[in-house]
N, C-alpha and C positions, 0 to 999 in steps of 0.2 A: 277510147279505151274501155273495154267491158268491165263490169263490176267484178267479175270473176278474175280477170287479169290483174286488176288493181289490188284485189285481196291477196293474190299470189305474190305480187311484188312486195306488198307490205309484210307478208310472212317471211319472205326472203330477207328483207331488211332487218326484221327482228332477230332472225337466226344469225345474221352477220354481226349485229351489235352484241348479242349474247356470246357468240363464239369469240369475238375480239376481246371481250372482257375476261373470259375464262382463260384464253391463251395468254393474255397479258399477266394474269395473276399467277399462272403456273410458271411462266418465265421469270417473273419477279421473285417468286418464292425460291426457285432453284438458284437464282443469282445470289439472293440474300444468304441462303444456307451454305451453298457450296463455294461461292467466290468470296463474298464479304466475310462469311463466318469461317473461312479456312484458318486452321490453327497457325499457319505461317505468318498471319497478320498480327499475332499477339505475342506479348512477352511470355516466355516459357512455353510457347505452343499451346496456351490455354485460352480458349475464346472467352472464358469467364473473367480473365484478367484484363490488364490494360493493353490497348493497341500499341504496336511499335510506334516510335516517334516518327511522325510524318506519314504514317500509313493511313490513308484516307478510307480505304476499304474497311479496315478495322474500326475506324471512327464511326462510319455509317452503320456498321453492324451494331454498335452500341446504342443506336437509336431505338432498338427494341422492335417488337413484332408489329408495330404500326408502320414501320418503314416499308415492308412488302406491299401493304395496301396503297401507300403513297406512290411507290414505284409502279404499281398496277395502273394508277391514275395517269402517270406520265407515259407509260407504254401504250395505254389505250388512246391517249391523246395523239401520239405519233402515228398509230394505226389509222385513226380517222383523218389526220392531216394528209396522209398518203392517199387515202380513199377519196377525199375531197379534191386533192390536186389532180388525180387521174380523171375523175368525173368532170371537173370543170375544164380540164384540157380538152377532153372529148367534146364537151358542150361548145367550146370555142370554135372547133372545127379547124379547117386549114386556112392559113394566111391571116392577115390582119383584118379585124372586123371593120375598121374605118374604110379600108380599101374595098372590101366586099360591099359595104353599104353604098359607097360612091359608085361602084360599077353597076349595082342594081338600079340606082337612081338614073344613071345614064341610059341603061337599057329600057327602063320604063318610059323615059322621055321620048325615046325613039320607037316606042310601042313594040319592042322586041320581047314579047312575053315568053316565047319558047326558049330563047337564048337565056333569059333570066332564070327560067326553071332549070336549065342545064347548069347554070352557075350555082344554083342552090344545091343540086345533086353533087356537084364537085366539092362544095364547101363542107357539107356534112356536119353542120353544127346545129345548135338549138335555134339560133337566129335563122339559119337556112331552112330548117323544118317549118318554122312559123311562116316565113316568106313563101315557101313552096305551097303551103295550104292557101295562103292569100292569093297567090298567082293563079292557082287552079280555079279558085272561085272567081277571080278577076276575069279570066277568059270565058268562063261559063256565063257570067252576067253580061258580058259584051254581046253574046249571042241570044240572050233572053229578050224577047220582044213584048212580054206580058207585064213584067214588073215596072212600076213607076221609078223615076230616077232616085227619089228619096228612099224608096224601098231597097233599091240596089245598093245604095251607099250604106244603109243600115245593115244589109246582109253581109257586105264585105267586112264591116267593122265587127260584126258578130263572129265571123269566121276567124278573124285575128284574135279576138278575145278567147275563143274556144281553143285555138291552137296554142296560145300563150299559156292558158290554164293547164294544158297537158305537159308543157315543158318546165314550168316553174317548180313543181314538186321535185323533179330530178335535181334541179339546181340547189334547192334549199334543204333537201333531206339531210339528216344527221347533224345539222347545224346546232340543234339543241344540245348535242353532246358536249360541244365546246363551252357553252354557258353553264351546263351542269358541272363539268369538270372544274371550271374556274371557281365555282362556289364550294364544292365539296372538298377540293384539295386543301383549301385554307382551313375548313372546319376539321377535317381529319388530322391535318398538321397541328391544329390547336389542341385536339384531344391528346396527341402524342406529347405536346409541350406540357400540358397539365399533368399527365402521368409522370413525365420526367421530373417536373418540379415537386410533385408529391414524394417521389423517391429521394430527391435531394433534401427536402425538408425533414423527411423521416430520418435521414442520416444525421442531420444536425440536432434532431430531438433526442438522440440517444444519450443516456447518462455517461458522463466521463468524456473522453476525447471522441469527436465525431469520426464516423467511419469514412476515411478519406476516399477509399475506392468506391463506395456506394454513392458518396456525394458527387464525385467526378462522373460516375456513370449516369446519375440522374440529370446533371447539368448537360452532359453530352447528348443524352436522349432528348431532352427538351430542345436543344439547339438544332440537332439534326432533323427532327420532325418539323420544326419551324421552317428550316431552309427548304426542305422538300415540298412542304405545303405551299410556300410562297412561289417557288420555282414552277410548280405545276400550274398554279393559278395564273401566273404571269404569261406562261407559254400559251395557255388556253385562251386568254383574253386577246393576245396578239393574233393567234390563229383565227379566232372568231371575227375580229375586226378586218383582217386581211380578206378572208373569204366573203364576208358580208359586202365589202367594197367591190370585190370582183363580181359578185352576183348582181349588185346594183348596176354595175357597168353593163353587164349583159342585158339586163332588163331595160335599161335606157336605150341601148342599141335596137332592141326588139321594138320598143315603142316608137323610136325615131323612124325605123324602116317601115313599120306599119302605117304610120301617119303619112309618110311620103307616098306609099302606094295608094292609100285612100284618097289623098289630095289629087294624085295623078288621075285616078279613076273618075273622080268628080269633075275634073277639068275636061276629060275626054267626053263625059256625058253632056256637059254644057256646050262643047264644041259641035256635038252631033245634032 
């Protein structure tokens, strides 16, 4: 991959991330104002009043203007979950990876290199891309009469490393968003919690009877923000762990298939 092509892909990735956050914020704000803040959710049709009993939309609205930020975090999380799911599904290719690796090992054992290349073209995944690069080099080295055996083995290993290095960034990109959202969701929720408790204690600190409405609003704000923050963080951690495990599985399969091809090549050199 050229440096210019890599820079262009990085720029597209940054545009996607920025656009995803902006779209999520706009959607979250519109939902907060028009849906959750709808007067029908409140007693007397007044959003400044108490929510109707059992009306969770009104209760969430009482969480204050930190809530749209937390909703933005959750919506952004879902956008990147969808993006990662699509990308990793494409990286997996067609069929089961275990079956594909077994078929390749059988074809290599029979020295059917061209058939193995065709199988890679049909599979169309990251593993297939790496194996295709290794198989092309495999066939070229079989015809090479100048390099020593050790040099040929090192050459095919280097080919695998370079091909793998091109595939791994696609597999792991945007993963940092999950760890970031897991952290900031809790922190933003904590800010909302503190602001809600400040409002609640301000109501208690008034002379005479406490302002029950302000006290209830403050407690509601604190609890809603806490709930949103914890929910966003939990979902982000689950998504990060799931996709990390999936990527590790793909990487293991790539290493396994590359090792099999290298061992097969070394065996064929010893036999010749």
